[in-house]
N, C-alpha and C positions, 0 to 999 in steps of 0.2 A: 345346376342339374335341374331339368324340367320335371314334368309330372310322371315321367317314366325313367326308371333306372335301366338303361339298355345294356345288355350283355350279349356279346357275339363271339363265336369261335375266332381264334387268332388267325388261322389259315383261311384266307379268303379266296374264293373263286370269283368270277366276274359278277355274279348276281349279289353275293354278299358284299363285295367291294363297293358296288353301287349303293347298297342299303347303308353301309357304314358311312359312305361319303355324304349321304343325305342327312345323317343325324349329327347334331352338334357334339354330343359327347357319348362315347361308347367304351365300356370296359371290355377289352379283348382277353379271352381266356383260351387255354388249350386243354383244359380238363378240370377235374375236381380240385386239385391243390391250388391252381391259379384262380379259380372261382372263389374259393374260400378266402384266400389271401386278399384278393381284390375287394371283396365285400367287407372284410375286416378293415382294410385301409380306408375305404369310403366311410364306414361307420365311425371311424376315429376322426375323420376330417370334415365330414359333411353334417349339417344339422338334419335331424329327422324331420320329415314332412310327408304328408300323405302322397304316396306315389305307388306305381306298380313296378314290379320287377319283371322286366321283359327279357326273356331268353330267346335269342334270335339265332337260328341256324337252319340246317336242312333236316327235313323229316322224310327220308327216302325209304324205299323198300316197301314190302307189303304191310309192315306193321305201323309205318308212319310215326315212329317215335323220334323225338328231337335229338339231334346229335350236336354236341358242343365240344368239338375236338375229341379228346379221348373219353369224355363223359357222355354216355348214352343215357338220356333222361327216360328211364324205363322202369316201371314198378317191378319188373321181373329181374332187375339187375341189383344185387345186394350193394354194390359200390355206389350206385346212384341213390339208393335209399339212405345209405350211410352219410352221403354228402348232404342230403337235404335234412337229415336228422341233426347233423353238425350245425347247419345253418339255424335250425330251430334251437338247439341246445346253447348256442352262443348268443342267442337273442338278437341275431342280425336283422331279422325282419323288423322287429320293434325299434331297434337302434337306428334303422334307416327310414322308418316310417312307412314300410311296405304294407299296403292294404290288400294286395292281390298279386298273384303270379300269372303271367301270360306266356304260353308256349307258342312262340311265333315262328312256325315253320309250316310248310304246306300240309294242310289237312290233318293237323295233330289231334283233332277231335273226331276224326272220321273212321277210326278203326277200334276194335275191341281193346287192343293193347294201348292205344292212345287214351281212350276213355278210362281204362283201368289205371293208367299212370296219373291222369288228372285227378281221379278220385283218391288215389293213395296219397298224392302230394297234398291235396286239400285237407285230408284227415291228419296227416303228419304235421303240416305247417299251421293248421287252424286258420287259414285264409282261403278265399275263393281262388280256384285255379281255372284259368280259361285256356281253351285251345281254338284252333282255326278250323273252319268248315270248308275252306276253299284254298286254292293255291294263293300264295302271297309272293309279291314281287317288289322290287325297288320302288315302283310307282306308288305303293301303299304307304311309304315312309316319308317323313319330313324331318325338320330340324329337331323335333321332340321325340321322334320314334314313329310308331304306327299312327297314322293320321286319324283324327277323331271320326272323320266321315266313313272310315272303314271298320268301325266297331261292330257293324253287323256281321262281319266275318268271324266273330268270336262267339263261343258258347261256353257257359259255366259248367264245370264238372258236375255240379248239383243238378243240372238240367239235362244231362246226357243219359 
């Protein structure tokens, strides 16, 4: 596993299929239970090292919040907040060496709902949470996930 722990929704359309195909290793999830189970499994089998947790999916609609199968990563959604509280309470970020969370969908940092979600997750998880300022496509991804040369597409919740 490289510098990013890449997580994507299990049901893939053509764009997500191309993104997943570009990345060497991706955890596929269809909602909160499979996200938690997958992170637990990885925490038990992989050594902790400094990396980001990259949540990859679509951020559609007017609110531009990330959708990971049944899990909508939205500060207004109690289930989403409970899922990330469980990640915190189980110590999964520390066990995996996660130093930041990145919401990798189109324009996740460009709406009030997106920025509020980033800020809420940053406070809840006590790590930086970054979102995107532009559309993201398969060409932005390589074997390790989001290519380093596209980091300029990201903004930290603390700076929004």
